[in-house]
C-alpha positions in Angstrom: -35.2 -8.4 0.1 -31.4 -7.2 0.9 -30.6 -10.6 2.1 -31.6 -12.2 -1.2 -29.5 -9.6 -3.2 -26.7 -10.6 -1.0 -27.1 -14.3 -1.4 -27.2 -13.6 -4.9 -23.7 -11.9 -4.9 -22.2 -14.6 -2.7 -23.2 -17.2 -4.9 -21.9 -15.6 -7.5 -18.5 -15.0 -6.2 -18.4 -18.1 -5.2 -18.8 -19.9 -8.6 -16.7 -17.1 -10.3 -19.1 -15.8 -12.4 -18.9 -12.2 -12.1 -15.8 -9.8 -11.5 -18.7 -7.1 -12.1 -17.3 -4.9 -9.1 -13.7 -5.5 -9.5 -11.2 -3.5 -7.2 -9.9 -0.1 -8.6 -6.2 -0.4 -8.7 -3.9 2.8 -7.8 -0.7 2.8 -9.6 1.1 4.9 -7.4 4.9 5.7 -8.4 7.8 8.0 -7.5 6.5 8.1 -4.0 8.7 6.6 -0.8 7.1 3.9 1.0 6.6 5.9 4.0 4.8 8.7 1.8 2.5 6.3 0.7 1.9 5.2 4.4 1.3 8.5 5.7 -1.1 9.2 2.8 -3.2 6.1 3.4 -6.2 7.8 5.2 -6.4 9.4 1.7 -6.0 6.1 0.0 -8.5 4.6 2.1 -10.9 7.7 2.1 -11.0 7.2 -1.8 -11.8 3.8 -2.0 -9.0 2.1 -3.7 -8.6 -1.3 -2.9 -5.2 -2.3 -4.7 -1.7 -0.8 -4.9 0.4 -1.2 -8.6 4.2 -0.2 -6.9 7.1 0.1 -8.8 9.9 -2.7 -8.5 11.2 -2.8 -4.9 14.4 -4.5 -5.5 17.9 -3.0 -5.8 18.4 -1.6 -9.5 21.9 -1.6 -11.4 22.0 2.2 -10.3 21.3 1.7 -6.6 19.3 4.5 -5.1 18.7 6.2 -8.3 17.1 3.1 -10.0 13.2 3.1 -10.5 13.6 -0.4 -10.3 13.7 -1.9 -13.9 17.2 -2.6 -14.1 17.3 -5.1 -12.0 20.3 -6.3 -10.1 19.4 -8.0 -6.8 15.6 -8.9 -6.7 16.4 -10.1 -2.9 17.8 -6.8 -1.6 15.0 -4.3 -0.7 17.1 -1.8 0.8 18.3 -1.1 4.2 19.4 1.6 6.1 22.5 3.6 4.8 21.9 1.5 1.0 18.4 2.2 0.4 16.5 1.9 -2.7 14.8 4.8 -4.4 11.7 4.0 -2.3 13.2 3.1 0.9 14.2 0.1 2.8 12.7 -3.7 3.4 11.4 -2.4 6.8 9.5 0.6 5.3 8.0 -1.5 2.6 6.9 -4.1 5.0 5.3 -1.2 7.4 3.7 -0.2 3.9 2.3 -3.7 3.2 0.9 -4.1 6.7 -0.8 -0.7 6.9 -2.4 -1.5 3.5 -3.5 -4.8 4.5 -5.1 -2.7 7.5 -6.8 -0.4 4.9 -8.3 -3.4 2.9 -5.9 -2.5 0.2 -4.1 -5.3 -1.9 -0.4 -4.6 -2.4 0.9 -5.7 -6.3 4.6 -5.1 -6.9 6.1 -5.3 -10.3 7.6 -8.3 -11.2 11.1 -8.4 -13.4 11.2 -12.1 -14.5 12.3 -11.1 -18.2 15.6 -9.5 -17.4 18.5 -8.3 -15.4 20.3 -4.8 -15.7 22.9 -3.6 -18.5 25.8 -5.2 -17.5 27.0 -8.5 -19.3 29.7 -10.8 -19.9 31.9 -8.0 -21.6 31.6 -5.6 -18.9 35.3 -5.6 -17.6 35.4 -7.3 -14.0 31.6 -7.2 -13.3 31.7 -11.4 -12.7 34.9 -11.2 -10.6 33.3 -8.7 -8.5 29.8 -10.5 -7.7 27.7 -9.7 -10.7 24.1 -10.0 -10.5 23.6 -11.8 -6.9 22.6 -15.6 -7.8 23.0 -15.0 -11.7 25.8 -15.7 -14.0 26.8 -13.5 -17.1 29.5 -16.1 -18.1 30.3 -19.8 -17.2 33.1 -22.1 -18.9 30.3 -24.2 -20.0 28.3 -21.3 -21.2 30.0 -18.0 -22.7 26.6 -16.2 -21.7 25.7 -17.5 -18.3 22.3 -17.5 -17.5 21.5 -15.1 -20.0 20.7 -15.1 -24.0 23.3 -14.2 -27.0 23.1 -10.4 -26.9 22.4 -10.6 -30.8 19.3 -12.7 -30.0 16.4 -11.9 -32.1 12.5 -12.6 -31.5 10.2 -11.6 -28.5 11.6 -14.2 -26.1 15.3 -14.1 -26.8 15.8 -10.1 -27.8 17.1 -7.4 -25.3 14.0 -5.2 -24.3 15.4 -1.5 -24.2 19.1 -3.1 -23.8 18.4 -5.0 -20.9 20.0 -8.3 -20.3 17.8 -10.9 -21.1 17.1 -14.0 -18.7 17.6 -17.4 -20.4 14.6 -19.2 -18.4 15.1 -22.4 -20.6 18.7 -23.0 -19.5 19.5 -25.3 -16.8 22.7 -24.4 -15.3 22.5 -25.6 -11.7 24.2 -24.2 -8.7 23.7 -23.2 -5.1 23.0 -19.6 -6.0 22.7 -18.0 -2.7 25.8 -20.2 -1.1 25.8 -20.0 2.7 29.1 -22.3 3.2 32.2 -23.5 1.2 30.7 -26.1 -1.4 31.5 -27.3 -4.9 27.8 -26.5 -6.3 28.1 -22.7 -5.4 28.0 -20.5 -8.2 31.5 -19.1 -9.3 32.3 -16.1 -7.8 29.1 -15.6 -5.7 30.3 -14.5 -2.2 29.3 -17.1 1.0 26.8 -15.1 3.2 25.2 -16.6 6.2 22.1 -14.4 5.6 21.5 -16.3 2.1 19.3 -18.8 4.6 16.4 -16.5 4.3 16.3 -16.7 0.6 15.6 -20.8 0.7 12.0 -22.6 1.6 12.3 -24.8 4.7 12.5 -28.3 3.5 11.4 -29.6 7.2 8.2 -27.9 6.5 5.4 -29.8 4.7 5.4 -29.1 1.0 1.9 -28.7 -1.0 0.5 -31.1 -3.4 2.7 -29.8 -5.9 5.8 -30.5 -3.9 6.6 -26.8 -3.2 8.0 -26.0 0.3 7.1 -23.0 1.8 9.2 -20.5 3.6 9.7 -20.2 7.2 8.4 -16.9 8.2 8.7 -17.5 11.9 12.3 -18.8 11.6 13.5 -17.2 8.1 17.1 -18.6 8.9 15.8 -22.0 8.8 15.9 -22.3 5.1 17.9 -24.9 3.5 20.0 -23.8 0.5 20.0 -26.2 -2.6 21.1 -26.1 -6.1 18.6 -24.5 -9.0 18.9 -22.6 -12.3 18.1 -19.5 -13.0 14.2 -20.4 -13.5 14.6 -21.7 -10.0 16.0 -18.4 -8.5 13.1 -16.0 -10.2 10.7 -18.7 -8.4 12.2 -18.6 -5.2 12.1 -14.5 -5.3 8.4 -14.6 -6.4 7.2 -17.2 -3.4 9.5 -15.0 -1.0 7.8 -12.0 -1.9 4.7 -13.3 -1.4 5.1 -15.4 1.9 8.0 -13.6 3.6 7.4 -9.8 2.2 3.6 -10.2 2.5 2.6 -8.7 -1.4 -0.8 -10.0 -2.8 0.3 -10.3 -6.2 2.4 -8.6 -9.1 2.1 -6.5 -12.3 4.5 -8.8 -14.5 7.0 -6.4 -16.6 7.8 -7.2 -20.3 5.7 -10.4 -19.8 5.3 -10.7 -23.4 9.1 -11.6 -23.8 8.8 -14.7 -21.6 7.9 -18.3 -22.4 4.2 -19.2 -21.8 5.5 -22.3 -20.2 7.4 -20.3 -17.6 3.8 -19.5 -16.2 1.8 -22.6 -17.2 4.4 -24.9 -15.7 6.1 -23.1 -13.0 4.8 -19.6 -11.7 1.1 -20.7 -11.3 2.4 -23.8 -9.3 4.6 -21.5 -7.1 1.8 -19.2 -6.4 -1.3 -21.4 -5.9 -3.1 -21.1 -2.6 0.0 -19.2 -1.2 -1.9 -15.7 -0.5 -3.4 -14.6 2.7 -6.4 -16.6 4.0 -9.8 -15.8 3.5 -12.4 -14.9 6.3 -13.3 -18.5 6.4 -9.5 -19.4 6.6 -9.4 -20.8 3.3 -6.3 -20.3 1.3 -6.4 -17.7 -1.6 -4.2 -17.3 -5.0 -2.0 -14.1 -5.6 -3.5 -12.3 -8.4 -1.2 -11.0 -11.0 -1.9 -8.7 -14.3 1.0 -8.7 -17.0 2.5 -6.3 -19.2 1.7 -7.9 -22.9 2.6 -4.8 -25.1 0.1 -6.0 -28.3 -3.6 -5.8 -29.1 -3.6 -9.4 -30.4 -6.2 -11.3 -28.3 -4.4 -14.4 -29.2 -1.3 -13.1 -28.1 -2.8 -11.7 -25.0 -5.1 -14.7 -24.1 -2.1 -17.0 -23.9 -0.9 -15.3 -20.8 -4.5 -15.1 -19.0 -5.6 -17.8 -16.7 -8.2 -17.9 -14.2 -9.1 -21.5 -13.7 -9.2 -21.5 -10.1 -5.4 -22.7 -10.2 -3.7 -19.8 -12.0 -5.0 -16.3 -11.4 -3.4 -14.2 -13.9 -4.7 -11.5 -16.1 -2.9 -9.0 -18.8 -3.2 -5.3 -19.1 -5.6 -4.3 -21.6 -3.4 -3.0 -24.4 -6.0 -3.6 -26.9 -8.6 -1.0 -25.5 -5.9 1.5 -24.7 -4.6 1.6 -28.3 -8.2 1.7 -29.0 -8.8 4.6 -26.3 -6.0 6.7 -27.8 -7.0 6.4 -31.3 -10.5 7.3 -31.0 -10.5 9.4 -27.7 -8.1 11.7 -29.0 -9.5 15.0 -27.9 -10.6 16.0 -31.8 -14.2 14.5 -31.2 -14.1 12.7 -34.4 -13.5 9.1 -32.8 -15.9 6.0 -32.9 -17.3 4.3 -30.0 -18.0 1.4 -31.9 -14.2 1.0 -32.4 -13.7 1.4 -28.5 -16.3 -1.0 -27.1 -15.3 -3.9 -29.2 -11.6 -3.4 -28.8 -11.1 -4.8 -25.4 -9.5 -8.1 -24.7 -12.9 -8.4 -22.4 -14.8 -9.1 -25.5 -12.6 -12.2 -26.6 -15.2 -14.6 -25.0 -18.1 -12.8 -26.5 -19.2 -11.0 -23.3 -18.6 -7.7 -21.5 -18.4 -9.0 -18.3 -15.1 -8.1 -17.0 -13.4 -11.3 -17.0 -10.6 -10.6 -19.1 -8.3 -7.8 -19.1 -7.1 -5.0 -16.8 -8.0 -1.9 -18.2 -6.0 1.2 -18.1 -6.0 5.3 -19.5 -2.3 5.6 -19.1 0.8 4.5 -16.9 4.5 5.0 -16.3 5.4 4.6 -19.9 2.5 5.6 -21.8 0.4 8.9 -22.4 -3.3 9.0 -21.6 -5.6 9.6 -24.7 -6.5 13.3 -25.6 -10.1 13.3 -24.1 -8.8 11.3 -20.6 -11.6 12.1 -18.6 -14.0 10.5 -20.8 -11.6 7.3 -20.7 -11.6 7.3 -17.2 -15.3 7.4 -16.9 -15.7 4.6 -19.4 -13.1 2.1 -17.6 -14.4 3.2 -14.3 -18.4 2.3 -14.9 -17.9 -0.7 -17.3 -17.0 -4.3 -15.7 -13.7 -5.1 -15.0 -10.4 -4.4 -13.1 -9.7 -0.5 -13.9 -6.4 1.4 -12.8 -5.7 5.0 -11.8 -2.2 6.4 -12.6 -0.9 8.4 -10.0 2.8 9.9 -9.7 3.6 11.8 -6.8 6.9 13.3 -8.2 8.3 13.0 -4.9 11.9 12.5 -6.6 11.3 15.1 -8.9 12.3 13.0 -12.4 10.9 13.8 -15.8 10.2 10.0 -15.8 8.3 8.3 -15.2 5.6 9.9 -17.0 2.7 12.3 -15.4 -0.2 10.8 -14.0 -3.6 12.0 -12.7 -2.8 14.8 -9.9 -6.4 14.3 -8.9 -6.0 10.5 -8.6 -6.3 11.3 -4.3 -8.3 14.4 -4.9 -7.2 17.4 -2.6 -6.3 20.9 -4.7 -6.3 19.1 -8.0 -10.3 18.2 -7.9 -12.4 15.3 -7.6 -13.1 14.0 -10.8 -11.4 10.5 -10.4 -12.2 10.2 -6.6 -16.0 10.8 -7.5 -15.6 8.1 -10.4 -14.0 5.9 -8.1 -16.6 6.4 -5.8 -19.3 5.6 -8.3 -17.3 2.3 -9.2 -17.5 0.9 -5.7 -21.1 1.9 -5.4 -22.9 1.4 -8.2 -20.7 -0.4 -11.0 -22.4 -3.9 -10.5 -25.1 -5.6 -12.8 -25.2 -7.2 -16.4 -23.7 -4.8 -18.9 -26.3 -3.7 -21.5 -25.5 -1.3 -24.6 -28.2 1.0 -25.3 -26.8 3.3 -27.7 -24.2 3.1 -29.8 -23.2 6.0 -32.2 -20.0 7.7 -33.4 -20.1 10.2 -30.5 -22.8 8.8 -28.0 -22.4 5.8 -26.2 -24.8 5.0 -23.5 -24.8 1.7 -21.3 -26.8 0.5 -18.5 -25.5 -1.7 -15.6 -28.5 -3.5 -15.2 -31.3 -2.0 -12.8 -28.3 -0.3 -11.0 -26.9 2.8 -13.2 -27.3 4.5 -16.5 -24.0 5.9 -18.1 -23.7 8.6 -21.1 -20.5 9.3 -22.8 -20.2 11.9 -25.3 -16.9 12.5 -27.9 -18.5 15.5 -29.4 -16.4 18.5 -29.1 -18.8 20.6 -31.3 -20.3 24.0 -29.8 -23.5 24.0 -31.7 -24.9 22.4 -28.7 -24.6 21.7 -25.0 -25.6 18.2 -25.3 -26.5 15.6 -27.4 -30.2 13.6 -26.6 -31.1 10.2 -27.0 -34.2 8.0 -25.7 -33.0 4.3 -24.5 -34.8 1.3 -23.1 -33.8 0.7 -19.2 -34.4 -2.2 -16.8 -35.2 0.1 -14.2 -38.8 0.0 -12.9 -41.2 2.8 -14.1 -41.2 5.8 -12.1 -37.5 4.9 -10.5 -35.8 8.4 -10.0 -32.4 8.3 -11.2 -30.0 10.7 -9.7 -26.9 12.1 -11.7 -24.0 11.0 -9.7 -21.0 12.8 -11.5 -21.8 16.4 -10.8 -21.7 17.3 -14.3 -25.5 18.1 -14.8 -25.1 20.3 -11.9 -22.0 21.9 -13.3 -23.1 25.3 -14.4 -20.1 25.6 -16.7 -20.9 22.5 -18.1 -24.7 23.2 -18.5 -25.2 26.9 -18.2 -28.7 27.1 -19.3 -29.8 24.2 -16.8 -30.9 21.7 -19.5 -29.2 18.6 -18.4 -31.8 17.6 -15.6 -30.5 16.5 -12.2 -32.8 13.9 -11.8 -34.7 12.0 -14.5 -37.6 9.6 -14.1 -38.2 6.4 -15.5 -41.3 6.3 -17.8 -44.1 3.8 -17.8 -42.3 1.8 -20.8 -39.0 2.0 -18.9 -37.4 4.6 -21.1 -35.9 7.6 -20.5 -34.4 10.6 -22.3 -30.6 11.1 -21.8 -29.1 14.4 -22.5 -25.3 13.5 -22.4 -22.9 16.8 -22.4 -20.6 17.7 -25.2 -16.8 16.8 -24.4 -16.0 20.6 -24.9 -15.0 21.1 -21.4 -13.5 17.4 -21.0 -16.5 16.6 -18.9 -18.5 15.1 -21.6 -20.4 12.2 -19.5 -23.1 11.6 -17.0 -24.0 8.6 -14.6 -27.5 8.3 -13.4 -28.7 6.0 -10.6 -30.9 5.6 -7.9 -29.8 7.8 -4.9 -28.2 5.8 -2.3 -28.5 6.7 1.5 -26.9 10.2 2.7 -25.7 10.6 6.2 -22.6 10.7 8.7 -20.3 8.5 10.5 -18.5 9.3 13.7 -16.8 7.7 16.7 -17.8 8.7 20.3 -16.4 9.8 22.2 -13.0 11.3 20.8 -10.4 13.8 21.9 -9.3 15.7 19.3 -8.0 14.9 15.7 -4.8 14.3 14.1 -4.9 17.3 11.4 -4.5 17.3 7.9 -1.1 18.1 6.4 0.1 21.9 6.2 -1.1 23.3 3.1 3.0 24.1 2.5 3.3 20.6 1.9 3.6 19.5 -1.7 0.3 18.7 -3.2 0.8 15.3 -4.4 2.3 14.4 -0.9 0.3 16.1 1.4 -2.3 14.4 3.4 -5.9 15.8 3.2 -8.0 13.4 5.7 -8.1 14.1 9.5 -8.0 11.2 12.1 -10.1 11.7 15.2 -8.1 10.3 18.2 -9.6 7.7 20.5 -8.4 7.7 23.9 -10.7 5.5 25.7 -11.0 1.7 26.3 -14.4 1.6 24.4 -16.2 3.9 21.7 -19.3 3.9 20.0 -19.1 3.7 16.3 -22.3 5.8 15.2 -23.9 6.1 11.7 -26.6 8.6 11.0 -28.4 8.0 7.8 -30.6 10.7 6.2 -33.2 11.1 3.3 -31.6 12.0 0.5 -34.7 12.2 -1.9 -37.9 12.8 0.1 -39.8 11.8 -3.4 -38.1 8.6 -3.3 -39.8 6.2 -1.2 -36.5 3.7 -0.6 -34.4 4.6 2.0 -32.0 2.8 3.9 -32.9 -0.6 5.1 -29.9 -1.8 6.6 -26.0 -0.9 7.4 -22.7 -2.8 8.1 -19.5 -1.8 9.4 -15.6 -3.5 9.1 -12.7 -2.6 10.8 -9.6 -2.9 9.3 -9.2 -6.1 7.8 -12.0 -7.5 9.4 -12.8 -9.5 12.5 -15.2 -10.0 15.2 -15.9 -6.3 16.7 -19.5 -6.7 17.4 -18.8 -9.1 19.9 -21.2 -12.1 18.7 -18.3 -14.6 18.2 -18.2 -14.4 14.3 -17.7 -12.5 11.3 -21.2 -12.0 10.1 -20.1 -11.7 6.4 -17.7 -14.1 5.1 -17.9 -14.0 1.2 -19.3 -11.4 -1.5 -19.1 -7.7 -1.8 -19.5 -7.3 1.9 -17.2 -10.1 2.9 -15.6 -9.5 6.5 -18.6 -6.9 7.4 -20.2 -7.0 10.8 -23.7 -6.0 11.6 -24.5 -3.2 14.1 -25.6 -4.8 17.2 -25.8 -2.4 19.9 -28.5 -0.6 17.8 -29.8 -0.2 14.4 -33.1 1.5 13.2 -33.2 2.1 9.5 -34.8 4.8 7.9 -37.0 2.6 5.5 -40.0 1.2 7.8 -40.1 4.3 9.9 -36.9 4.1 11.9 -34.7 7.2 13.0 -31.9 6.6 10.7 -29.1 5.3 13.2 -27.1 2.3 13.8 -24.4 2.1 16.7 -22.1 -0.5 17.7 -19.8 -0.3 21.0 -16.4 -1.0 20.3 -13.6 -2.6 22.6 -10.6 0.0 21.7 -8.4 -2.6 23.7 -8.6 -4.6 20.6 -6.9 -2.4 18.5 -3.3 -1.0 18.9 -2.2 2.6 19.2 -1.9 4.2 15.8 -4.3 4.1 12.8 -7.0 2.3 12.2 -9.7 2.1 9.3 -13.3 1.8 9.7 -15.9 1.6 6.7 -19.9 1.4 6.9 -22.0 0.7 4.2 -25.8 1.7 4.2 -27.7 0.1 1.7 -30.7 1.2 -0.4 -33.7 -0.9 0.0 -34.6 -2.4 -3.4 -37.0 -5.3 -4.6 -34.9 -6.3 -7.0 -31.4 -5.8 -8.8 -27.9 -5.7 -7.3 -27.4 -4.0 -3.9 -26.8 0.1 -3.9 -25.0 1.7 -1.0 -23.5 4.4 0.6 -20.1 4.2 1.7 -18.8 6.0 5.0 -15.0 5.7 5.7 -13.6 6.9 8.7 -10.0 6.4 9.9 -9.3 7.0 14.0 -6.3 7.4 15.6 -6.3 5.1 18.7 -4.2 6.7 21.5 -4.9 4.9 24.8 -1.1 4.6 25.8 1.8 6.9 26.3 4.6 6.2 23.8 7.3 3.2 24.7 10.5 2.6 23.4 13.3 0.8 24.5 17.0 1.3 24.5 19.2 -1.4 22.4 22.4 0.3 22.7 24.4 1.0 24.7 23.1 -1.4 27.2 22.7 -0.7 31.1 23.7 -4.2 32.0 27.3 -3.6 32.0 27.8 -5.9 29.0 28.3 -3.5 26.6 30.4 -0.8 28.0 31.1 2.3 26.2 34.9 2.0 25.1 34.8 4.9 23.0 34.3 8.6 22.9 31.4 8.0 20.7 28.3 5.7 20.7 25.2 5.4 18.0 22.5 5.0 20.6 19.8 2.6 19.2 16.2 3.0 20.4 13.1 0.8 19.4 9.6 1.6 20.0 7.0 -0.6 21.4 3.9 0.5 20.3 3.8 1.7 16.5 2.4 5.0 17.4 5.9 6.5 18.4 7.2 8.2 15.4 9.7 10.8 16.7 12.4 10.2 19.4 14.7 12.7 21.3 17.8 11.8 23.4 18.7 14.3 25.9 22.2 13.3 27.8 23.4 13.7 31.0 20.7 15.1 33.2 20.0 14.3 36.5 17.3 11.7 37.0 13.8 13.6 37.2 15.0 16.8 35.4 12.5 18.5 33.3 14.1 17.9 30.1 11.1 18.9 27.8 12.7 22.5 27.6 15.8 20.6 26.1 14.1 19.1 23.5 15.2 20.4 20.0 16.2 19.6 16.3 20.0 18.9 17.4 19.0 16.2 19.6 16.3 14.2 17.3 17.1 11.0 16.8 17.3 9.3 12.8 14.5 7.4 11.9 16.4 4.4 10.1 13.5 2.1 10.1 9.7 2.5 11.0 10.1 1.2 14.2 13.8 1.9 14.9 15.6 5.4 15.5 19.5 6.1 16.2 21.2 9.0 17.8 24.7 9.8 17.2 26.4 10.5 20.7 30.0 11.9 20.8 32.5 13.5 23.4 31.8 10.9 25.7 33.4 11.2 29.0 34.3 8.4 31.3 31.7 7.8 34.2 28.3 6.6 34.8 25.8 8.6 32.4 22.1 9.1 31.8 19.8 9.1 28.8 16.3 10.7 29.0 14.6 9.2 25.9 11.6 11.6 24.9 9.5 9.6 22.6 6.6 11.6 20.6 3.3 10.2 19.2 1.5 12.0 15.8 -1.3 13.0 18.2 1.5 15.2 20.3 1.7 13.0 23.0 4.7 12.5 24.8 6.4 10.4 27.5 10.1 10.5 29.0 12.1 7.2 29.6 15.2 7.1 31.9 18.1 5.0 31.7 20.7 5.7 34.2 24.4 4.1 35.0 25.3 4.1 31.6 29.3 2.9 31.9 31.6 4.6 29.8 35.2 3.0 30.6 36.8 4.3 27.2 40.2 5.9 28.6 38.9 9.5 28.5 39.0 10.5 32.5 36.8 8.2 34.3 34.3 7.5 37.0 35.5 9.7 40.1 37.9 11.9 37.9 35.6 15.0 38.8 38.5 17.6 37.5 39.5 15.6 34.5 43.0 15.6 34.9 43.5 11.9 34.3 43.8 10.9 37.9 41.5 10.1 40.7 43.2 11.5 43.7 42.8 14.3 46.7 42.8 17.0 43.7 39.3 15.6 42.6 37.8 16.4 46.5 36.6 20.1 45.7 35.5 19.3 42.3 33.5 16.5 43.7 32.0 18.8 46.5 31.2 21.3 43.7 29.3 18.6 41.9 27.3 17.7 44.9 26.2 21.6 45.1 25.6 21.9 41.5 22.0 21.5 40.0 24.2 20.0 36.7 24.5 16.6 36.5 28.5 15.0 36.3 28.6 11.7 35.0 32.2 11.1 36.8 30.6 12.0 40.2 27.6 9.5 39.9 29.5 7.1 41.6 26.6 4.6 42.2 25.0 5.2 38.9 21.5 6.1 40.0 21.1 9.1 38.2 21.9 11.9 40.7 24.9 13.3 42.3 24.2 13.4 45.7 25.3 12.2 49.3 24.6 8.7 48.4 28.0 8.8 46.2 30.3 10.2 49.1 31.2 6.7 50.4 31.8 5.5 47.1 33.7 8.2 46.3 35.8 8.1 49.1 36.5 4.3 48.0 37.5 5.4 44.9 40.0 7.7 46.5 41.5 4.9 48.7 41.1 2.1 46.5 40.3 3.1 43.2 37.2 3.3 41.1 35.1 0.2 39.7 
């Protein structure tokens, strides 16, 4: 029966008929890219499937900018000149880890405006202005922008930000690479600008849009375009080169609809990551159209297979604020009909991305109730989390419990319910001023209560359902079992569907901001593990700020193979339906069970694999055990994300499953690094008394490096490791160490590389020559000359246990008898 259910979901997905189990989006702001990556195990364990990140480009206020005062869209930050959130390299690493954890990445996209400087800002244009834009031209006083006195939603300055005129057609080479009469005035020539253009030697799509060359970024072909063309290049570059999966479009209401209909969709169509069957996908976007008018909102929605655009559901948000304001006097009737989703007559999640608060807007007074609503009804929901890493008062605060931890599990529980139960046709079962009850057909029953009165603990309603008579429905949020919500134990943990298909539901009042219950058939219980493991990467120390603290442990795998083991248990002995199947997925999916294919290509289990080593479901009399041997040599060292799902046996209806996430840390190999500078080939001799030592890691697990200078090859350098010789991590895979006071001679560098697991390796580099005019090879007594006065010093160096770069004449990392003959050569003929 499970296979039939899967087929139904697959067909629905292919036909685009349902968004019933849309991904939960985590809006995560005020957090550096590397911090988000660090907390990826928590994000994965919670079950989010998408990020909404702030604008990644450089703002006019530089590293202080939240990103909305857009200055240079193509500048994502670099070491020494970072954005508020980090560098392009760190963003790329975050995107890679997000995709590994099956989390899409949507960044804020700004196509309406730049920052605050304009044609009246003295010297701004002459100093370069906005890269790629003109604030003034000889043929147009306002350049690529609207007249600052413009009015109306397409022409006004939103929050005083200079408004881009997408309709203007000033054509220039906006990122010039050589002298050309078509270059944008005052725009500096930069050879790096090739990377910001598509490669015209590659094949265009059917719309004539050329791709970027991701294998050879500098193969781009600069050409003249207008401001709209620059925006489109940036959009395409962010998807094809940077790797984002789509956008939240800022201030979309103030941008002409034709920009999206005629150009935006054309540049994104089938530009996304390929699907499991190799087919192309189109990136998803959702826009900020700050209005409740359905016609206005609908003008920016396009989901016809060519465009893949939605809008934030401001119509619903305003109604949530007006009615769930914490007074207990709201009306659910005003809420259920408010969503743009209802504009086609159905509550099916096909229109509108739902939210309760964001960086600009506070939540309604009864925010818990609002989140319970958007996370159980059809459609895409957003949870807003402000990590407060920068300590700013703006953007606005979000949900501290978005990732659980010491803030509690209210939101994470609702996200889990969304992922495992929020499917099936929406049926409204009761609608009153205080109580709203709806069913996701034969999957779950939701009761929401805005009543804040204290006369009773709950309000009771009898409703019809589509559940089979006798079905035992468990309360899933924990509110029924909460002694503070239900001190007299009057709200049942389990209700049984009557012979007529009806149930009596007791919905707690919202006195404690927990006025909701969700009931559904119990899903399987159990545990997931990897066997064998060798220790764990622990959770962060409690001293780390709670919003930045990783709470998920990761078992360490050091062997070449391991068994993925899922053990299920009977969650309800009175319920005859246990698990009848299970599947698993590792990272973004792949053939990890070795049968030559990905076992599920579409639907809710797309990318998942069958357990082939062993499978014995509880349903039908098995032991409740699934195993799959995994070849760990196919996994790079570092974090990997495994998820298993165990399905409840069902004779009809949408599938119900339990999710078992497991983050593992593969550590088969010692850390590997490479010294990039100085080189040991003689091509890059040190000619100064200081040098930046540049080290690149060769496996992604290496996260810390120390540089020990001038120790004899083979010395135990571990006691010398300290904070003073730690290299700065300037990129995810690159480290730099400032080496000063360098004498001439042959030096040694011991690179001590660590992994997060604590594993360490030492790599030696010897014969690093310094020819800097400060003393020199053979000048062992440091008097500026190589003569007989150095003999005694050389003999002392031979006898000493300390390394001397001036005495290591042969550059082998040792001062020993092998250096005697070349030292004599230095005395008689001069040192090399």
